[in-house]
C-alpha positions, -999 to 999 in steps of 0.1 A, spaced: -237 600 320 -208 622 308 -184 594 312 -207 571 293 -210 596 265 -172 599 262 -168 562 260 -194 561 231 -176 590 214 -142 572 218 -156 541 201 -169 560 171 -136 579 168 -117 546 169 -140 532 142 -134 562 120 -96 559 123 -97 524 110 -102 531 73 -105 495 64 -134 489 88 -158 515 72 -162 497 39 -167 464 58 -195 479 79 -214 498 52 -204 485 18 -199 448 24 -235 442 37 -250 457 5 -226 437 -17 -234 405 2 -272 411 -1 -269 418 -39 -248 387 -45 -269 366 -23 -301 378 -39 -290 371 -74 -271 339 -67 -294 321 -43 -324 313 -64 -339 278 -62 -366 285 -88 -363 258 -115 -369 271 -150 -356 262 -185 -342 228 -174 -320 215 -203 -339 185 -217 -330 158 -242 -359 140 -260 -362 104 -271 -394 101 -291 -401 65 -300 -437 73 -311 -433 103 -335 -470 110 -338 -491 141 -334 -498 130 -298 -461 128 -289 -454 161 -305 -483 177 -285 -468 163 -253 -433 178 -262 -450 211 -269 -465 211 -235 -431 206 -219 -414 233 -238 -443 258 -235 -444 254 -198 -412 274 -194 -398 247 -170 -380 227 -197 -358 237 -227 -352 212 -255 -314 209 -261 -312 177 -281 -330 147 -296 -319 111 -296 -332 79 -312 -325 55 -283 -326 56 -245 -290 44 -243 -278 77 -258 -292 96 -228 -263 87 -205 -238 108 -224 -260 139 -221 -265 135 -184 -228 126 -177 -216 157 -195 -241 180 -179 -255 192 -212 -289 180 -201 -304 176 -167 -336 158 -177 -345 133 -204 -380 129 -217 -387 94 -232 -420 89 -250 -427 52 -257 -438 37 -290 -476 37 -293 -481 67 -270 -505 85 -293 -526 54 -301 -528 44 -264 -537 79 -253 -565 81 -278 -578 46 -273 -579 47 -235 -548 26 -230 -518 32 -207 -492 53 -226 -456 49 -217 -438 81 -207 -407 84 -187 -389 114 -172 -353 107 -162 -335 133 -141 -299 138 -130 -301 132 -93 -266 144 -84 -283 177 -75 -314 164 -57 -333 196 -52 -338 208 -88 -342 171 -99 -371 167 -75 -388 199 -87 -383 190 -123 -398 155 -118 -428 172 -101 -433 195 -130 -430 167 -155 -455 146 -136 -479 175 -136 -476 181 -173 -482 144 -181 -512 142 -158 -527 173 -174 -523 157 -209 -539 125 -197 -568 144 -181 -575 163 -212 -575 131 -233 -599 114 -208 -622 144 -210 -621 143 -248 -631 106 -248 -660 113 -224 -673 140 -247 -672 115 -275 -691 89 -256 -718 115 -246 -722 127 -282 -724 91 -294 -751 82 -269 -771 114 -277 -770 104 -314 -784 70 -305 -811 86 -284 -797 73 -251 -797 96 -221 -762 96 -207 -749 121 -181 -712 128 -181 -695 118 -148 -687 144 -123 -654 161 -123 -633 173 -94 -616 205 -100 -586 215 -78 -581 253 -76 -547 259 -60 -540 291 -43 -508 302 -26 -508 329 0 -481 354 10 -458 344 -20 -482 337 -49 -454 331 -75 -434 309 -51 -403 331 -56 -374 316 -36 -358 351 -35 -386 363 -13 -377 335 11 -340 340 12 -334 377 9 -349 386 42 -327 360 58 -297 381 48 -308 407 72 -304 383 101 -270 371 89 -257 407 83 -269 418 118 -253 387 133 -220 393 116 -218 430 123 -230 431 159 -215 398 172 -182 399 154 -175 436 157 -184 438 194 -162 408 201 -132 422 181 -138 457 194 -133 447 230 -103 424 223 -87 452 202 -85 473 233 -66 445 250 -42 441 221 -33 478 217 -30 483 254 -58 509 259 -79 487 281 -57 493 311 -59 531 305 -97 529 304 -98 508 336 -79 534 356 -104 562 346 -132 571 370 -159 550 351 -181 522 363 -180 488 347 -216 490 334 -208 523 318 -178 508 300 -199 479 288 -228 501 275 -204 526 260 -186 499 240 -217 480 228 -239 510 220 -220 520 188 -224 485 174 -261 485 183 -264 518 164 -246 502 134 -271 473 135 -300 498 134 -285 515 103 -281 481 87 -318 474 91 -327 505 71 -300 497 44 -308 460 40 -346 466 40 -342 493 14 -322 471 -9 -345 441 -4 -377 461 -11 -364 485 -39 -338 462 -54 -354 428 -53 -391 437 -50 -395 418 -17 -427 431 -1 -428 443 35 -464 438 44 -461 443 81 -450 473 103 -415 485 96 -415 501 131 -422 467 146 -394 452 126 -370 478 140 -382 473 175 -379 435 175 -346 437 158 -332 455 189 -342 424 209 -322 403 185 -293 426 186 -294 423 224 -286 386 220 -258 391 194 -241 419 214 -242 397 245 -227 368 226 -200 391 212 -191 404 247 -190 368 260 -166 358 232 -144 388 241 -140 374 276 -128 340 263 -101 350 239 -70 372 239 -65 382 202 -88 396 174 -80 365 153 -91 342 181 -123 363 185 -131 362 148 -125 324 146 -145 317 177 -174 339 168 -175 326 132 -171 288 136 -184 283 171 -214 305 171 -224 320 137 -222 290 114 -241 266 137 -268 293 143 -272 298 105 -274 261 99 -299 254 127 -320 285 127 -343 277 97 -329 306 77 -318 283 49 -326 247 59 -361 238 72 -361 229 109 -389 204 102 -365 183 81 -340 180 110 -338 150 134 -360 155 165 -331 159 188 -317 187 167 -351 204 165 -352 207 202 -317 222 201 -328 249 178 -350 264 206 -318 277 222 -308 296 191 -319 333 190 -318 334 152 -346 308 150 -370 333 166 -357 363 145 -361 343 113 -398 338 122 -401 375 129 -385 389 97 -404 365 74 -436 371 93 -433 409 90 -420 409 54 -442 383 38 -472 376 60 -478 411 75 -478 396 110 -481 419 140 -471 417 176 -503 398 184 -488 369 164 -450 374 170 -451 380 208 -438 345 216 -407 351 195 -403 386 209 -406 373 245 -380 345 238 -356 370 223 -360 394 253 -355 366 279 -325 350 261 -309 384 253 -312 395 290 -297 363 302 -269 362 277 -260 399 281 -262 396 319 -239 365 320 -214 382 296 -214 414 317 -208 395 349 -179 377 333 -166 409 318 -166 426 352 -146 397 367 -120 401 340 -118 438 348 -113 430 385 
């Protein structure tokens, strides 16, 4: 155990001597989380909107007021014809155009079919889809209120004539959102940064740390010391596992205190299951170190061969349900998929081990297999 302890101490001393590495390990993750938290926000509000009001009645002004008071749309211009909309959308000065057809107010009051059109810039499909949904909801609400007003008028007229008329039944939808009541996209994305930071720090640093020994020529010196191969592997990987543990505390603190993301589950469970995820990333880092000869090769291989595909296919950013069936089956072989379910389950849903045990078991099995295969290959390289 003394030999193992000395290997661990050597790794920490080597990290301390590399003054450029310390800011990367402790400052860069916080900076990345802050930038990601503020920049990645898919909530659609105050969409620049240009108006074409061909009716110009009290009814059309009431509809426009609904749009602007909702907080989702911001009026930036008014045009007289639909043909003038194109210049607004082409220049990017407006993302949505609201066209209220002539006779809107009269048709709405008389039970006709008013003409209203919402035109969105589809070059960025995500906010365009959301904006169209908001616009459809606002128009539907206006139409529903107009219908209710007409029904009240019919009932009052019938009562005045002495006829017994019962108003038709009304279905009321009461929406309720659990776990993220305000549908804040930041609550969805910020916890994902924890997985990405852990993956970068543990996978990349472990791969480069082993390769660095080869480049500077100290690996041969370590090999001739009276130390077993498993002690060398554990001694080199343990510091990076400890760095990952520190990152859990740092990132969680920034997410909760800085961005108000709740952590409804057990933080102790998060730390414990994170170690299973780190087991996978350390194994992948050790495996990469056996395949390359330089730190540059280790960085490129880890980044483009492993980390980027895992981020894209894990469900951290893009929903797995929207992927082709063949790709969905492929995601079961990606450790980040299971860790993404764990962190969002603990942060937002308050899930416990009774719910997350399948993900924990998958990470444990995959981590043991990956680390075992990497360790066997590493021993052969030492031999």
